DSSP file (Angstrom, degrees, kcal/mol; ACC not computed):
  #  RESIDUE AA STRUCTURE BP1 BP2  ACC     N-H-->O    O-->H-N    N-H-->O    O-->H-N    TCO  KAPPA ALPHA  PHI   PSI    X-CA   Y-CA   Z-CA
    1    1 A X              0   0    0      0, 0.0     2,-0.5     0, 0.0    14,-0.2   0.000 360.0 360.0 360.0 127.7  -60.6  217.2  104.8
    2    2 A X  E     -A   14   0A   0     12,-2.7    12,-2.2     2,-0.0     2,-0.5  -0.913 360.0-174.9-106.7 125.3  -63.0  214.3  105.1
    3    3 A X  E     +A   13   0A   0     -2,-0.5     2,-0.4    10,-0.2    10,-0.2  -0.971   4.5 176.4-126.2 123.8  -61.6  210.9  104.4
    4    4 A X  E     -A   12   0A   0      8,-2.1     8,-3.7    -2,-0.5     2,-0.3  -0.952  13.2-154.8-126.9 142.0  -63.9  207.8  104.3
    5    5 A X  E     -A   11   0A   0     -2,-0.4     2,-0.4     6,-0.2     6,-0.2  -0.869   5.9-165.5-113.2 153.8  -63.0  204.2  103.5
    6    6 A X  E >> S-A   10   0A   0      4,-2.0     4,-1.9    -2,-0.3     3,-1.6  -0.986  71.3 -13.9-140.2 126.8  -65.4  201.6  102.2
    7    7 A X  T 34 S-     0   0    0     -2,-0.4    -1,-0.0     1,-0.3    -2,-0.0   0.740 106.7 -84.7  55.9  27.5  -64.7  197.8  102.0
    8    8 A X  T 34 S+     0   0    0      2,-0.2    -1,-0.3     1,-0.2    27,-0.1   0.522 127.0  71.1  59.0   6.4  -61.0  198.4  102.6
    9    9 A X  T <4 S+     0   0    0     -3,-1.6    31,-2.9     1,-0.2     2,-0.4   0.575  84.8  63.8-126.2 -13.4  -60.5  199.0   99.0
   10   10 A X  E  <  -Ab   6  40A   0     -4,-1.9    -4,-2.0    29,-0.2     2,-0.5  -0.922  55.9-169.9-115.3 135.5  -62.1  202.4   98.3
   11   11 A X  E     -Ab   5  41A   0     29,-3.2    31,-2.8    -2,-0.4     2,-0.6  -0.989   7.9-158.3-125.7 123.7  -60.9  205.7   99.8
   12   12 A X  E     -Ab   4  42A   0     -8,-3.7    -8,-2.1    -2,-0.5     2,-0.5  -0.898   3.5-160.2-103.9 119.7  -63.1  208.8   99.3
   13   13 A X  E     +A    3   0A   0     29,-2.3    32,-0.5    -2,-0.6     2,-0.3  -0.874  14.8 175.8-100.7 132.4  -61.5  212.2   99.6
   14   14 A X  E     +A    2   0A   0    -12,-2.2   -12,-2.7    -2,-0.5     2,-0.4  -0.969  44.8  13.0-133.7 144.5  -63.7  215.1  100.3
   15   15 A X  E    S-e   46   0B   0     30,-1.3    32,-2.8    -2,-0.3    33,-1.6  -0.781 106.2 -10.0  99.4-134.1  -63.0  218.8  101.0
   16   16 A X  E     -e   48   0B   0     -2,-0.4     2,-0.6    31,-0.2    33,-0.2  -0.916  44.6-168.9-114.0 128.6  -59.6  220.4  100.4
   17   17 A X  E     +e   49   0B   0     31,-3.0    33,-1.7    -2,-0.5    36,-0.3  -0.940  38.7 129.6-115.0 108.8  -56.3  218.6   99.6
   18   18 A X  S >  S-     0   0    0     -2,-0.6     3,-2.1    31,-0.2     4,-0.3  -0.863  73.1 -74.5-150.4 176.8  -53.5  221.1   99.8
   19   19 A X  T 3  S+     0   0    0      1,-0.3     3,-0.5    -2,-0.3     4,-0.3   0.691 119.8  64.5 -53.5 -26.1  -50.1  221.7  101.4
   20   20 A X  T 3  S+     0   0    0      1,-0.2    -1,-0.3     2,-0.1     3,-0.0   0.670 113.5  26.7 -76.0 -21.2  -51.6  222.2  104.8
   21   21 A X  S <> S+     0   0    0     -3,-2.1     4,-1.9     2,-0.1    -1,-0.2   0.137  82.2 113.8-131.8  23.6  -53.0  218.7  105.3
   22   22 A X  H  > S+     0   0    0     -3,-0.5     4,-2.9    -4,-0.3     5,-0.2   0.903  76.9  53.4 -61.6 -44.3  -50.7  216.5  103.1
   23   23 A X  H  > S+     0   0    0     -4,-0.3     4,-2.5     1,-0.2     5,-0.2   0.952 109.8  47.9 -59.6 -49.1  -49.2  214.6  106.0
   24   24 A X  H  > S+     0   0    0      1,-0.2     4,-1.7     2,-0.2    -1,-0.2   0.908 115.4  43.9 -59.1 -43.5  -52.6  213.6  107.4
   25   25 A X  H  X S+     0   0    0     -4,-1.9     4,-2.4     1,-0.2    -1,-0.2   0.893 111.4  53.3 -72.0 -39.4  -53.9  212.4  104.1
   26   26 A X  H  X S+     0   0    0     -4,-2.9     4,-2.6     1,-0.2    -1,-0.2   0.895 108.7  50.8 -59.1 -40.9  -50.7  210.6  103.2
   27   27 A X  H  X S+     0   0    0     -4,-2.5     4,-2.5    -5,-0.2    -1,-0.2   0.884 109.0  50.3 -64.6 -40.4  -51.0  208.7  106.5
   28   28 A X  H  X S+     0   0    0     -4,-1.7     4,-2.7    -5,-0.2    -2,-0.2   0.924 111.5  49.6 -64.1 -42.5  -54.7  207.7  105.8
   29   29 A X  H  X S+     0   0    0     -4,-2.4     4,-2.5     2,-0.2    -2,-0.2   0.941 110.4  49.0 -67.2 -45.7  -53.7  206.5  102.3
   30   30 A X  H  X S+     0   0    0     -4,-2.6     4,-1.3     2,-0.2    -1,-0.2   0.937 112.7  48.7 -57.7 -44.4  -50.8  204.4  103.8
   31   31 A X  H  X S+     0   0    0     -4,-2.5     4,-0.5     1,-0.2     3,-0.4   0.924 113.3  46.5 -59.2 -44.7  -53.1  202.9  106.4
   32   32 A X  H >< S+     0   0    0     -4,-2.7     3,-1.0     1,-0.2     4,-0.3   0.868 109.4  54.0 -66.1 -34.2  -55.7  202.1  103.8
   33   33 A X  H >< S+     0   0    0     -4,-2.5     3,-1.0     1,-0.3    -1,-0.2   0.742  97.6  66.9 -71.5 -25.0  -53.0  200.6  101.5
   34   34 A X  H 3< S+     0   0    0     -4,-1.3    -1,-0.3    -3,-0.4    -2,-0.2   0.748 100.8  50.2 -66.7 -22.1  -51.9  198.3  104.4
   35   35 A X  T << S+     0   0    0     -3,-1.0     2,-0.3    -4,-0.5    -1,-0.2   0.523 118.1  24.3 -96.6  -5.6  -55.3  196.5  104.1
   36   36 A X    <   -     0   0    0     -3,-1.0     3,-0.1    -4,-0.3    -1,-0.1  -0.972  60.1-133.6-152.0 161.7  -55.4  195.8  100.3
   37   37 A X  S    S+     0   0    0     -2,-0.3    33,-2.2     1,-0.2     2,-0.4   0.556 100.3  42.8 -95.9  -9.4  -53.1  195.4   97.4
   38   38 A X  E     - c   0  70A   0     31,-0.2     2,-0.5    62,-0.1    -1,-0.2  -0.945  69.5-170.7-138.7 117.5  -55.2  197.7   95.2
   39   39 A X  E     - c   0  71A   0     31,-3.2    33,-2.6    -2,-0.4     2,-0.6  -0.925   7.7-157.2-109.0 126.8  -56.6  201.0   96.6
   40   40 A X  E     -bc  10  72A   0    -31,-2.9   -29,-3.2    -2,-0.5     2,-0.6  -0.934   8.4-161.0-106.3 121.6  -59.1  203.0   94.6
   41   41 A X  E     -bc  11  73A   0     31,-3.2    33,-2.7    -2,-0.6     2,-0.5  -0.917   6.5-149.9-107.9 114.6  -59.1  206.7   95.5
   42   42 A X  E     +bc  12  74A   0    -31,-2.8   -29,-2.3    -2,-0.6    33,-0.2  -0.716  19.8 173.4 -85.2 121.3  -62.2  208.7   94.5
   43   43 A X    >   +     0   0    0     31,-3.0     3,-1.4    -2,-0.5    32,-0.2   0.320  49.8 100.3-110.5   4.2  -61.3  212.3   93.9
   44   44 A X  T 3  S+     0   0    0     30,-0.6    -1,-0.1     1,-0.3    31,-0.1   0.740  80.9  52.7 -64.9 -21.8  -64.7  213.5   92.6
   45   45 A X  T 3  S+     0   0    0    -32,-0.5   -30,-1.3    -3,-0.2     2,-0.4   0.359  76.9 120.1 -97.5   8.6  -65.7  215.1   95.9
   46   46 A X  E <   -e   15   0B   0     -3,-1.4   -30,-0.2   -32,-0.2    35,-0.2  -0.591  45.7-164.5 -72.0 128.7  -62.6  217.2   96.4
   47   47 A X  E    S+     0   0B   0    -32,-2.8     2,-0.3    -2,-0.4   -31,-0.2   0.831  73.5   4.8 -76.9 -35.4  -63.5  220.9   96.5
   48   48 A X  E     +e   16   0B   0    -33,-1.6   -31,-3.0    32,-0.0     2,-0.3  -0.991  60.8 176.9-153.8 141.7  -60.0  222.1   96.0
   49   49 A X  E     -e   17   0B   0     -2,-0.3     2,-0.2   -33,-0.2   -31,-0.2  -0.986  11.5-159.2-144.9 140.2  -56.6  220.5   95.3
   50   50 A X     >  -     0   0    0    -33,-1.7     4,-2.4    -2,-0.3     3,-0.3  -0.618  39.7 -93.8-110.9 176.3  -53.2  222.2   94.7
   51   51 A X  H  > S+     0   0    0      1,-0.2     4,-2.6    -2,-0.2     5,-0.2   0.829 124.3  56.9 -57.9 -34.8  -50.1  221.0   93.0
   52   52 A X  H  > S+     0   0    0      2,-0.2     4,-2.4     1,-0.2    -1,-0.2   0.902 108.0  48.5 -59.6 -42.1  -48.7  219.9   96.3
   53   53 A X  H  > S+     0   0    0    -36,-0.3     4,-2.0    -3,-0.3    -2,-0.2   0.922 112.3  47.6 -64.5 -44.1  -51.7  217.6   96.8
   54   54 A X  H  X S+     0   0    0     -4,-2.4     4,-2.1     1,-0.2    -2,-0.2   0.931 112.4  49.6 -66.0 -41.6  -51.6  216.2   93.3
   55   55 A X  H  X S+     0   0    0     -4,-2.6     4,-2.5    -5,-0.2    -1,-0.2   0.888 107.6  54.2 -65.1 -38.2  -47.8  215.5   93.7
   56   56 A X  H  X S+     0   0    0     -4,-2.4     4,-2.5     2,-0.2    -1,-0.2   0.911 109.4  48.7 -56.8 -43.0  -48.4  213.8   97.1
   57   57 A X  H  X S+     0   0    0     -4,-2.0     4,-2.4     2,-0.2    -2,-0.2   0.873 110.1  51.4 -63.1 -39.3  -50.9  211.5   95.4
   58   58 A X  H  X S+     0   0    0     -4,-2.1     4,-2.0     2,-0.2    -2,-0.2   0.911 110.9  47.5 -63.3 -44.2  -48.4  210.8   92.7
   59   59 A X  H  X S+     0   0    0     -4,-2.5     4,-2.6     2,-0.2    -2,-0.2   0.890 109.5  53.8 -61.7 -42.5  -45.7  209.9   95.2
   60   60 A X  H  X S+     0   0    0     -4,-2.5     4,-2.2     1,-0.2    -2,-0.2   0.913 109.3  49.6 -59.5 -43.8  -48.1  207.7   97.1
   61   61 A X  H  X S+     0   0    0     -4,-2.4     4,-2.2     1,-0.2    -1,-0.2   0.915 111.3  47.8 -63.2 -40.0  -48.9  205.8   93.9
   62   62 A X  H  X S+     0   0    0     -4,-2.0     4,-1.8     2,-0.2    -2,-0.2   0.906 110.6  51.1 -68.0 -38.8  -45.2  205.3   93.1
   63   63 A X  H  X S+     0   0    0     -4,-2.6     4,-0.8     2,-0.2    -1,-0.2   0.892 109.3  52.0 -60.8 -40.2  -44.5  204.1   96.6
   64   64 A X  H ><>S+     0   0    0     -4,-2.2     5,-2.5     1,-0.2     3,-1.2   0.933 107.0  52.6 -61.0 -47.7  -47.3  201.6   96.3
   65   65 A X  H ><5S+     0   0    0     -4,-2.2     3,-1.8     1,-0.3    -1,-0.2   0.854 100.4  62.5 -57.6 -36.9  -45.9  200.3   93.0
   66   66 A X  H 3<5S+     0   0    0     -4,-1.8    -1,-0.3     1,-0.3    -2,-0.2   0.763 107.3  43.1 -59.0 -26.8  -42.5  199.8   94.6
   67   67 A X  T <<5S-     0   0    0     -3,-1.2    -1,-0.3    -4,-0.8    -2,-0.2   0.039 124.7-101.1-110.5  27.3  -44.1  197.2   97.0
   68   68 A X  T < 5S+     0   0    0     -3,-1.8     2,-0.3     1,-0.2    -3,-0.2   0.858  85.4 122.5  61.3  37.2  -46.1  195.6   94.2
   69   69 A X      < -     0   0    0     -5,-2.5     2,-0.4    -8,-0.1    -1,-0.2  -0.741  51.4-137.0-118.8 171.0  -49.4  197.4   95.3
   70   70 A X  E     -c   38   0A   0    -33,-2.2   -31,-3.2    -2,-0.3     2,-0.5  -0.993  10.7-164.0-139.1 139.3  -51.6  199.6   93.1
   71   71 A X  E     -c   39   0A   0     -2,-0.4     2,-0.5   -33,-0.2   -31,-0.2  -0.993  11.9-165.0-119.2 120.5  -53.3  203.0   93.6
   72   72 A X  E     -c   40   0A   0    -33,-2.6   -31,-3.2    -2,-0.5     2,-0.6  -0.936  11.4-144.4-106.2 129.2  -56.0  203.9   91.1
   73   73 A X  E     -c   41   0A   0     -2,-0.5    20,-2.4   -33,-0.2     2,-0.6  -0.856  13.2-159.8 -95.5 119.7  -57.3  207.5   91.0
   74   74 A X  E     +cd  42  93A   0    -33,-2.7   -31,-3.0    -2,-0.6   -30,-0.6  -0.892  26.8 150.5 -99.9 111.5  -61.0  207.7   90.2
   75   75 A X        +     0   0    0     18,-2.1    20,-0.1    -2,-0.6    17,-0.1  -0.774   4.0 148.3-146.1  99.5  -62.0  211.0   88.8
   76   76 A X  S    S+     0   0    0     -2,-0.3    -1,-0.1     6,-0.0    18,-0.1   0.808  78.0  19.8-100.8 -34.1  -64.9  211.1   86.5
   77   77 A X  S    S+     0   0    0      1,-0.1     2,-1.0    17,-0.0    -2,-0.1   0.650  88.9 100.4-114.0 -23.0  -66.6  214.5   87.1
   78   78 A X     >  -     0   0    0      1,-0.2     4,-2.0     2,-0.1     5,-0.1  -0.590  40.7-177.2 -87.1 102.0  -64.3  216.9   88.9
   79   79 A X  H  > S+     0   0    0     -2,-1.0     4,-2.4     1,-0.2    -1,-0.2   0.853  81.4  59.4 -61.7 -39.1  -62.8  219.4   86.4
   80   80 A X  H  > S+     0   0    0      1,-0.2     4,-2.0     2,-0.2    -1,-0.2   0.917 108.7  43.7 -60.7 -42.2  -60.6  221.0   89.0
   81   81 A X  H  > S+     0   0    0      1,-0.2     4,-2.8     2,-0.2     5,-0.2   0.926 112.3  53.4 -67.5 -42.1  -58.8  217.7   89.8
   82   82 A X  H  X S+     0   0    0     -4,-2.0     4,-2.1     1,-0.2    -2,-0.2   0.890 109.6  48.5 -60.9 -40.8  -58.5  216.9   86.2
   83   83 A X  H  X S+     0   0    0     -4,-2.4     4,-2.6     2,-0.2    -1,-0.2   0.913 112.5  46.6 -65.7 -44.8  -56.9  220.2   85.4
   84   84 A X  H  X S+     0   0    0     -4,-2.0     4,-2.4     2,-0.2    -2,-0.2   0.917 112.5  50.2 -64.2 -42.6  -54.4  220.0   88.3
   85   85 A X  H  X>S+     0   0    0     -4,-2.8     5,-2.6     1,-0.2     4,-0.8   0.926 111.5  49.3 -61.0 -43.9  -53.5  216.4   87.3
   86   86 A X  H ><5S+     0   0    0     -4,-2.1     3,-1.0    -5,-0.2    -2,-0.2   0.929 111.3  49.4 -63.0 -45.9  -53.0  217.6   83.7
   87   87 A X  H 3<5S+     0   0    0     -4,-2.6    -1,-0.2     1,-0.3    -2,-0.2   0.869 115.0  44.3 -62.0 -35.4  -50.8  220.5   84.8
   88   88 A X  H 3<5S-     0   0    0     -4,-2.4    -1,-0.3    -5,-0.2    -2,-0.2   0.525 112.7-119.0 -87.2  -3.1  -48.7  218.1   87.0
   89   89 A X  T <<5 +     0   0    0     -3,-1.0     2,-0.5    -4,-0.8    -3,-0.2   0.758  62.3 145.5  75.0  26.5  -48.5  215.5   84.3
   90   90 A X      < -     0   0    0     -5,-2.6    -1,-0.2    -6,-0.2     2,-0.2  -0.832  45.2-130.7-105.2 131.0  -50.2  212.8   86.3
   91   91 A X        -     0   0    0     -2,-0.5     2,-0.3   -33,-0.0   -18,-0.2  -0.550  25.1-174.4 -80.0 143.3  -52.5  210.2   84.7
   92   92 A X        -     0   0    0     -2,-0.2     2,-0.5   -20,-0.1   -18,-0.1  -0.868  21.4-123.1-127.8 164.2  -55.9  209.6   86.2
   93   93 A X  B     -d   74   0A   0    -20,-2.4   -18,-2.1    -2,-0.3     3,-0.1  -0.920   9.2-162.8-115.2 135.3  -58.5  207.0   85.4
   94   94 A X  S    S+     0   0    0     -2,-0.5     2,-0.3   -20,-0.2    -1,-0.1   0.780  80.9  27.9 -85.2 -28.3  -62.1  208.0   84.4
   95   95 A X  S    S-     0   0    0    -20,-0.1     2,-0.5   -21,-0.0    -1,-0.1  -0.949  86.4-108.8-133.7 156.7  -63.4  204.5   85.0
   96   96 A X        -     0   0    0     -2,-0.3   -22,-0.0    -3,-0.1     4,-0.0  -0.703  40.8-112.0 -83.0 123.9  -62.5  201.7   87.3
   97   97 A X    >   -     0   0    0     -2,-0.5     3,-1.5     1,-0.1    -1,-0.1  -0.215  20.1-126.7 -55.6 143.1  -60.9  198.7   85.5
   98   98 A X  T 3  S+     0   0    0      1,-0.3    -1,-0.1     2,-0.1    -2,-0.0   0.673 104.8  66.8 -63.8 -19.2  -63.1  195.6   85.6
   99   99 A X  T 3         0   0    0      1,-0.2    -1,-0.3     0, 0.0    -2,-0.1   0.433 360.0 360.0 -84.0   2.1  -60.3  193.5   87.0
  100  100 A X    <         0   0    0     -3,-1.5    -1,-0.2    -4,-0.0    -2,-0.1   0.400 360.0 360.0 -87.7 360.0  -60.3  195.5   90.3
């Protein structure tokens, strides 16, 4: 799993997000969220994601909301991610809101 941040507001996930690396990814998300009130996570470069990975992202977003922060999932092209999110009942955003 390759995780890159840009301008403390954007997080790019590349590779595989699955039950085997959830703790590592969750920690990176928490660290990135410490630096901003709105974190945009780009999911388009994920090669593979399982339901555990999608659920971890959902929990991270809920935890952020509890402390008045926001996580936006950006996924415009990745059909695999869209399918998993749909199966898990998680909303994702196709475009980044202009207010961010």
